[in-house]
C-alpha positions as CSV (number, residue, x, y, z in Angstrom):
1,M,110.3,296.3,248.5
2,S,109.8,299.9,249.6
3,F,113.5,299.9,250.6
4,N,114.4,298.9,246.9
5,I,112.0,301.6,245.5
6,A,113.7,304.3,247.7
7,L,117.1,303.0,247.0
8,S,116.2,303.4,243.5
9,G,115.5,306.8,243.8
10,L,118.3,307.3,245.5
11,N,120.6,306.1,242.7
12,A,118.3,308.3,240.2
13,A,118.9,311.2,242.2
14,Q,122.6,310.9,242.5
15,K,122.8,310.5,238.6
16,D,121.0,313.6,238.1
17,L,123.4,315.2,240.4
18,D,126.3,313.8,238.6
19,V,125.0,315.1,235.3
20,S,124.3,318.5,236.3
21,S,127.8,318.6,238.0
22,N,129.6,317.6,235.2
23,N,127.7,320.0,232.9
24,I,128.6,323.0,235.6
25,A,132.4,321.8,235.6
26,N,132.3,322.2,231.7
27,V,130.5,325.5,231.3
28,N,134.0,327.0,230.0
29,T,134.9,324.0,228.0
30,V,134.9,324.9,224.2
31,G,132.9,322.7,222.0
32,F,131.2,321.2,225.1
33,K,127.7,319.8,224.7
34,E,125.5,319.3,228.0
35,S,124.1,316.2,229.3
36,R,120.7,315.2,230.3
37,A,119.6,312.4,232.4
38,E,116.7,310.6,231.5
39,F,114.7,308.3,233.6
40,V,112.1,305.5,233.0
41,D,109.8,303.9,235.8
42,V,110.0,300.0,236.8
43,Y,106.4,298.5,236.8
44,A,106.9,294.8,236.8
45,S,103.9,292.7,237.1
46,S,102.9,289.0,236.4
47,L,99.9,287.3,234.7
48,L,98.2,286.8,238.1
49,S,98.6,289.9,239.5
50,S,96.1,292.8,239.8
51,G,97.0,295.8,237.7
52,K,94.9,298.0,239.9
53,T,96.7,297.7,243.1
54,K,100.3,297.5,241.8
55,V,102.5,300.1,242.9
56,G,105.8,300.1,240.9
57,D,109.3,298.9,241.7
58,G,111.2,302.4,241.4
59,V,113.0,304.3,238.8
60,L,115.9,303.3,236.1
61,T,118.1,305.6,234.2
62,A,117.5,305.3,230.7
63,D,120.2,307.3,229.3
64,V,122.4,310.1,229.6
65,A,122.1,312.0,226.6
66,Q,124.0,314.9,225.1
67,Q,122.2,317.7,223.9
68,F,123.9,319.1,220.5
69,S,122.0,322.5,220.5
70,Q,124.3,325.4,219.4
71,G,126.5,327.1,221.5
72,S,127.3,330.9,221.6
73,I,130.0,332.2,219.7
74,Q,133.1,334.0,221.0
75,F,135.3,335.9,218.7
76,T,138.9,335.8,218.9
77,Q,142.2,337.1,217.3
78,N,143.5,333.8,216.0
79,S,142.6,333.3,212.3
80,L,142.7,329.5,213.1
81,D,140.2,329.5,215.8
82,L,137.1,328.0,214.3
83,A,133.4,327.8,215.1
84,I,130.6,326.2,213.3
85,T,127.2,327.7,213.2
86,G,124.8,325.1,212.4
87,N,125.2,321.4,212.0
88,G,128.3,319.4,211.6
89,F,131.6,318.2,213.1
90,F,135.3,318.8,212.2
91,A,136.9,315.3,211.5
92,V,140.5,315.0,212.9
93,V,143.0,312.1,213.1
94,P,146.0,311.5,215.9
95,E,148.5,311.2,213.3
96,L,149.4,311.7,210.0
97,G,148.4,308.4,207.8
98,S,146.0,307.3,210.4
99,L,142.3,306.2,209.7
100,E,141.3,306.4,213.1
101,T,138.8,309.5,212.7
102,T,137.3,311.4,215.5
103,Y,135.1,314.4,215.3
104,T,134.6,317.2,217.3
105,R,133.1,320.9,217.7
106,A,136.2,322.5,219.5
107,G,137.8,324.4,216.9
108,Q,140.8,325.6,219.0
109,F,143.3,324.7,216.0
110,K,147.1,325.8,215.9
111,L,150.2,325.1,213.8
112,N,152.8,322.3,215.1
113,D,156.3,322.2,214.2
114,S,155.7,320.9,210.6
115,N,153.0,323.5,210.0
116,F,150.1,321.1,210.0
117,V,146.8,322.4,211.5
118,V,146.1,320.5,214.8
119,N,144.2,320.9,217.8
120,S,145.2,321.0,221.7
121,N,145.6,317.3,221.5
122,G,148.1,317.4,218.4
123,E,145.1,316.0,216.5
124,H,145.4,316.8,212.7
125,L,142.4,318.6,211.1
126,L,141.1,317.2,207.8
127,G,140.4,318.9,204.7
128,F,139.2,318.1,201.0
129,P,141.7,318.7,198.3
130,V,141.0,321.5,196.1
131,N,141.6,322.7,192.5
132,A,143.6,325.9,191.4
133,D,140.3,327.9,191.3
134,G,139.2,326.7,194.8
135,T,136.6,324.4,193.8
136,S,136.9,320.8,195.9
137,A,138.3,318.0,193.8
138,S,136.3,315.6,196.0
139,V,134.0,315.6,199.3
140,S,134.4,312.0,200.0
141,L,135.9,311.6,203.9
142,S,138.1,308.8,202.5
143,T,139.9,311.5,200.2
144,T,140.6,314.1,203.1
145,E,144.0,314.6,204.0
146,P,145.9,316.7,207.0
147,I,145.7,320.4,206.1
148,R,149.2,321.9,206.2
149,I,150.2,325.5,205.7
150,P,153.0,325.9,203.4
151,T,156.4,327.5,204.0
152,A,157.6,328.1,200.8
153,S,157.6,331.7,199.2
154,G,155.1,332.8,196.4
155,A,156.8,331.8,193.1
156,P,157.8,334.9,191.0
157,Q,156.5,335.5,187.5
158,K,157.9,337.6,184.9
159,T,156.2,340.5,183.3
160,A,154.8,339.7,179.8
161,E,152.4,342.6,179.5
162,V,151.8,345.8,180.7
163,D,148.2,347.6,180.1
164,I,148.2,351.4,179.9
165,R,145.2,353.8,179.6
166,M,145.7,357.4,179.6
167,N,145.1,360.8,177.8
168,L,147.5,362.8,175.6
169,P,146.7,366.3,175.5
170,A,145.3,367.7,172.1
171,G,147.5,370.5,170.6
172,D,150.5,370.0,172.9
173,S,153.6,371.6,171.5
174,Y,155.9,370.1,169.0
175,L,159.4,369.5,169.7
176,T,161.5,370.7,166.8
177,S,163.2,367.7,165.0
178,A,161.2,365.2,167.2
179,P,161.7,362.5,167.4
180,T,165.3,362.3,165.5
181,N,166.7,363.8,168.5
182,F,164.9,361.8,171.2
183,D,167.1,361.2,174.3
184,P,165.8,359.6,177.5
185,S,168.2,361.4,179.6
186,D,167.2,364.7,177.9
187,P,163.7,365.9,179.1
188,L,163.4,368.5,176.5
189,T,163.5,365.8,173.9
190,F,159.9,364.3,174.7
191,N,157.0,365.8,176.0
192,Y,155.6,363.3,178.6
193,S,156.9,359.9,180.3
194,T,155.5,357.7,182.9
195,S,157.0,354.5,184.5
196,V,155.9,351.0,186.0
197,N,157.6,348.6,188.0
198,I,158.2,345.0,186.0
199,F,159.7,341.8,187.3
200,D,162.1,339.3,185.7
201,S,161.8,335.4,185.9
202,L,163.5,335.7,189.5
203,G,161.1,338.2,190.7
204,D,163.6,341.0,190.7
205,S,161.8,344.5,189.9
206,H,163.0,346.9,187.1
207,I,161.3,350.2,186.2
208,M,159.9,350.5,182.7
209,T,159.7,354.1,181.6
210,Y,157.4,355.2,178.6
211,Y,158.0,358.2,176.7
212,F,155.7,360.2,174.3
213,V,156.9,362.5,171.8
214,K,154.4,364.8,169.8
215,D,154.9,364.3,166.0
216,D,154.8,367.4,163.6
217,P,151.4,368.6,163.5
218,A,151.6,370.0,159.8
219,T,152.4,366.7,158.4
220,N,151.0,363.8,160.6
221,P,148.4,365.8,162.9
222,N,147.3,363.7,165.8
223,E,150.1,361.3,166.1
224,W,152.4,360.5,169.2
225,F,155.6,358.6,168.9
226,V,156.4,356.0,171.9
227,F,159.7,355.0,173.1
228,T,160.5,352.8,176.1
229,S,163.4,352.2,178.4
230,V,164.0,349.9,181.1
231,D,166.2,350.8,184.2
232,G,167.4,353.7,182.1
233,T,168.8,351.7,178.9
234,P,166.5,352.3,175.7
235,V,165.0,349.3,174.4
236,D,163.7,348.7,170.9
237,I,160.3,348.0,170.1
238,V,160.1,345.3,167.8
239,D,157.8,343.6,165.3
240,N,156.5,340.0,165.1
241,T,159.7,338.9,163.5
242,N,161.8,340.7,166.3
243,T,162.9,343.1,163.9
244,P,163.2,346.8,165.2
245,T,160.7,348.8,163.6
246,G,161.8,351.2,160.8
247,I,160.2,352.9,158.0
248,L,156.5,352.2,158.1
249,G,153.7,353.9,156.5
250,G,155.9,356.7,155.7
251,D,156.6,357.3,159.4
252,V,160.3,356.9,160.3
253,I,160.1,355.4,163.8
254,G,163.7,354.4,164.1
255,P,166.6,353.7,164.6
256,L,167.0,357.3,166.0
257,S,170.2,359.4,167.2
258,P,171.5,360.2,169.8
259,A,169.7,357.4,171.6
260,G,169.8,355.0,168.5
261,V,166.6,353.2,169.6
262,S,163.2,352.2,167.5
263,G,159.8,353.3,168.7
264,A,156.4,352.8,167.9
265,K,153.6,355.2,166.8
266,L,149.9,356.3,168.1
267,R,147.2,357.5,165.8
268,F,144.2,359.4,166.9
269,N,141.4,361.1,164.8
270,S,140.2,364.5,165.1
271,S,137.7,363.1,168.0
272,G,140.5,362.1,170.0
273,D,139.6,358.5,169.6
274,F,142.9,356.0,169.2
275,V,142.4,354.4,165.7
276,S,145.8,352.7,164.7
277,Q,149.1,352.1,166.0
278,V,152.5,351.1,164.6
279,P,153.5,348.4,164.7
280,T,149.9,347.0,163.9
281,P,148.5,343.7,165.7
282,A,149.0,342.0,162.7
283,N,152.7,342.5,163.1
284,G,152.5,341.5,166.7
285,G,151.7,344.8,168.5
286,I,153.7,347.2,170.5
287,K,156.3,345.1,172.2
288,T,160.1,345.3,173.1
289,A,163.0,343.5,172.1
290,A,164.6,340.9,174.5
291,L,165.6,342.6,177.1
292,G,168.9,340.6,177.3
293,A,171.7,340.2,179.9
294,G,172.9,343.6,179.8
295,I,169.8,344.7,181.4
296,L,168.7,341.5,183.3
297,A,172.5,341.1,184.8
298,N,171.1,338.9,187.8
299,G,170.6,335.8,185.8
300,A,167.3,336.3,184.8
301,D,165.8,334.8,181.4
302,P,167.5,337.5,179.1
303,T,164.8,336.5,176.3
304,Q,162.0,338.2,178.3
305,D,159.9,340.9,176.3
306,V,157.2,343.2,177.2
307,K,154.0,343.8,175.4
308,I,152.7,347.1,175.8
309,D,148.8,346.7,175.3
310,F,147.2,349.9,174.4
311,N,143.7,348.2,174.1
312,L,143.1,349.3,170.8
313,D,139.7,349.1,168.9
314,P,139.6,350.6,165.6
315,L,136.0,350.2,165.2
316,Q,134.8,352.3,167.9
317,P,135.7,354.4,171.2
318,N,136.6,352.2,173.9
319,P,137.0,353.4,177.4
320,N,140.2,351.1,178.1
321,E,142.3,352.8,175.2
322,P,144.1,356.1,175.3
323,T,142.5,359.0,174.1
324,Q,143.5,362.8,172.8
325,F,141.8,365.2,174.1
326,A,142.2,368.9,175.4
327,S,143.1,367.8,178.6
328,N,146.1,367.5,181.0
329,F,148.2,364.2,180.3
330,E,146.9,361.8,183.0
331,V,147.5,358.1,183.3
332,T,144.4,356.6,184.6
333,A,145.7,352.8,184.4
334,L,149.0,351.4,184.2
335,E,149.0,347.7,185.1
336,Q,151.5,344.8,184.5
337,D,150.9,340.9,185.1
338,G,154.1,340.2,187.1
339,L,155.0,339.1,190.4
340,A,157.6,339.4,192.9
341,V,159.0,336.9,195.2
342,G,155.9,336.3,197.7
343,R,156.2,335.9,201.3
344,L,153.4,333.9,203.3
345,T,151.8,336.8,205.2
346,G,148.6,335.0,206.6
347,I,145.7,332.9,206.0
348,D,142.1,333.5,205.2
349,I,139.3,331.2,205.9
350,G,135.8,331.8,204.4
351,I,132.6,330.6,205.5
352,D,132.6,327.9,203.2
353,G,135.7,326.4,205.0
354,L,138.1,327.3,201.9
355,L,141.6,328.1,203.2
356,R,143.5,330.4,201.4
357,A,147.5,331.3,202.0
358,T,148.1,335.1,201.1
359,Y,151.3,336.3,200.1
360,S,153.4,339.7,200.3
361,N,153.2,340.0,196.5
362,G,149.4,340.4,196.6
363,T,148.5,337.0,195.6
364,S,146.5,334.0,197.3
365,S,146.3,330.5,196.5
366,P,143.6,327.9,197.6
367,L,145.2,325.0,200.1
368,S,142.3,323.0,201.2
369,R,138.7,323.2,202.3
370,I,137.9,322.1,205.8
371,A,135.7,318.9,205.9
372,L,132.4,318.8,207.9
373,V,130.8,315.7,208.9
374,N,127.3,315.0,210.1
375,F,125.6,312.2,211.3
376,A,121.7,310.6,211.1
377,N,121.9,310.4,215.2
378,E,124.1,312.7,216.6
379,Q,123.0,311.4,220.2
380,G,124.3,307.9,219.0
381,L,127.6,309.2,218.7
382,K,130.4,307.5,221.4
383,Q,132.0,310.2,223.9
384,I,135.7,309.7,224.1
385,G,136.4,312.3,226.1
386,N,138.5,315.8,225.1
387,T,135.4,317.0,223.7
388,S,135.6,314.5,221.2
389,W,133.2,311.6,219.6
390,K,133.5,308.7,217.3
391,S,130.9,307.0,215.1
392,S,128.7,304.0,216.3
393,I,126.0,301.8,215.0
394,N,123.5,304.1,216.8
395,S,125.0,307.3,214.9
396,G,125.1,305.6,211.3
397,E,128.0,306.3,209.0
398,A,129.8,309.8,208.9
399,L,128.4,311.9,205.9
400,A,131.2,314.7,204.9
401,G,130.6,317.6,203.0
402,E,131.5,321.2,202.4
403,A,130.5,323.9,205.0
404,G,127.6,326.0,204.0
405,S,125.9,323.2,201.5
406,G,122.8,321.0,202.4
407,T,122.3,320.6,205.9
408,F,125.8,321.7,207.0
409,G,126.5,324.7,209.0
410,S,129.0,327.5,207.8
411,I,132.5,327.9,209.5
412,N,133.4,331.0,211.2
413,S,137.3,331.9,211.2
414,S,138.6,333.9,214.4
415,A,135.9,332.4,216.6
416,L,135.0,329.6,219.1
417,E,131.8,327.9,219.8
418,Q,131.7,327.8,223.9
419,S,129.8,325.2,225.6
420,N,125.8,325.1,225.6
421,V,125.6,324.7,229.2
422,N,123.2,327.2,230.7
423,L,124.4,327.6,234.2
424,T,121.4,329.1,235.8
425,T,119.1,326.1,234.5
426,E,122.1,323.9,235.7
427,L,121.9,325.4,239.1
428,I,118.2,325.1,239.2
429,D,118.5,321.3,238.3
430,L,121.3,321.1,241.2
431,I,118.8,321.8,243.6
432,S,116.1,319.9,242.5
433,A,118.1,316.8,242.3
434,Q,119.4,317.7,246.1
435,R,115.7,317.7,247.0
436,N,114.8,314.3,245.2
437,F,117.9,312.8,247.1
438,Q,116.6,313.9,250.6
439,A,113.1,313.1,249.7
440,N,114.5,309.4,248.9
441,S,116.7,309.5,252.2
442,R,113.6,310.4,254.1
443,A,111.9,307.5,252.5
444,L,114.5,304.9,253.5
445,E,114.6,306.7,257.2
446,V,111.0,305.8,257.3
447,N,110.9,302.2,256.3
448,N,113.7,301.9,258.8
449,T,111.6,303.5,261.5
450,L,108.5,301.1,260.5
451,N,110.6,297.9,260.4
452,Q,112.1,298.8,263.9
453,T,108.4,299.4,265.3
454,I,107.4,296.1,263.9
455,L,110.6,294.3,265.6
456,Q,109.9,296.1,269.0
457,I,106.1,294.3,269.1
458,R,105.8,292.0,271.9
C-alpha cells in the first residue's frame, strides 16, 4: 500500500511540474490564462474499519483550473490590437457563415485580403450591427456578424447651405453709384469680399465669393448689398419663385450693370443689430439661382443652388448673426455643409467597442460594435488551444453584451492583454514541485529497502 501512496505522490508532483512548466512556457503568450493544479486526498474506508487508525491512500489530481485574473496591458501602435479590461471574451468564428463560435482574450487582430477583421488564426471577429447614430441595433449573439472595414470612398455631398457670421464696419465709405456699377472683377466697385469652398454633387470643389457693397447712407443708412459669384462667374440671388430679385421695398437690387447680376440686401439698426434682409425668409431667404451647367461643367447636378444663411433674428440681437459695429471687417464664422469625396484614413475604436471609419473629408461613420461575451462559470470553459475556449455545460450559456455595460469590461484599442502568469511565483512553485517529487521518490526508495530487508531474513 505504501508503494501506491508514494506513487500517487509522484504523479501529483509530476502534474504540478507540468502545470508550472506550461505556465512558464506561455509567459509571453497574449491573452493566456495561467492554470493551477488542484489536489485532493484519497481516504478509503469500510464499514468495519477503524477510522482512528486509517492512514489514507494517497493523493489525486482533482482539477487543472485556469485562473481568469486580469493580465497587464501593453500598449502598441496598431489600432486593431484590442485588450479587454475587466470581464468578457471576444467572439470569433473560423469562417464566414459559420456558427461555430469560439471565445478568446487574445486581441491581436488584423485585416485579411477581404478587409475582414481576423486574428492570427484567420478567425473572424464578431460585432453587433449598429444604427446610423452608433447605437446597437441588437445585442444578441445570434445577430452578430463578422466585422469588415469598407474599402469604398466616403460619398460626396453637395453644398446646400452656407452659414456666415461677420462684422461690417459702421461708417464705411460709400462707393459712388454703388451698387449700379458693381463688377466682381473690379475691387473698386465693392467694399469687402470673402470666399468659401463649396462642393457639387460629384464632390468637386468650387470657390463661392460674397461681395458686400455699402448703400448710400444719405438715403439708406446702415444697409448693405450682397452679391455672389462661383468660380468668378456672377450668380443671381433669387426669391422662392426662383425669380431674380428686383425692386423690393424701394431698393433697386438687380439686375445691375455691368455685371448684370441680382443681389440681396442686409439692414442693420443704429445699434448695429441685424434687423432684416431682402429677400425675406418668407420669400425663401437669400439663396442663389441654380448654378447651371455653365459653372458645373463636370456633369454635376446643374439644379444645385446654395442658401446663404445670415441667421436673422428680427426680435433681438443674436450672437450668430452679422453685426455692423465701428470695427474692422471681420468674418467670425464661414461654414458650409458640403463634403468632398472621402478616402478612408483610419479607424477608431472606443472603450464601448464602437468601431468608426474616418475619412479624409473629415467625416466618420459607425461600422459595428465589437461584441463581448461572458459566462456564469469561466472555469467551466473548454480549452481548445490557440488561446481560445468553447462553451460547455459547466460554463453555462454565452451571454453577449456591449463593452462597458453591466458586468462587461471595457475595450482598449492599440493595446494587448499580456499573460497573467507571475514568473516569480511559478519559479517558486517549480522548486516546490521538484522537492515534492524528490520526497516521494525517497519514500519509494525507503519502501523498497524495507522490502529487501524482509526478503533477506533467514
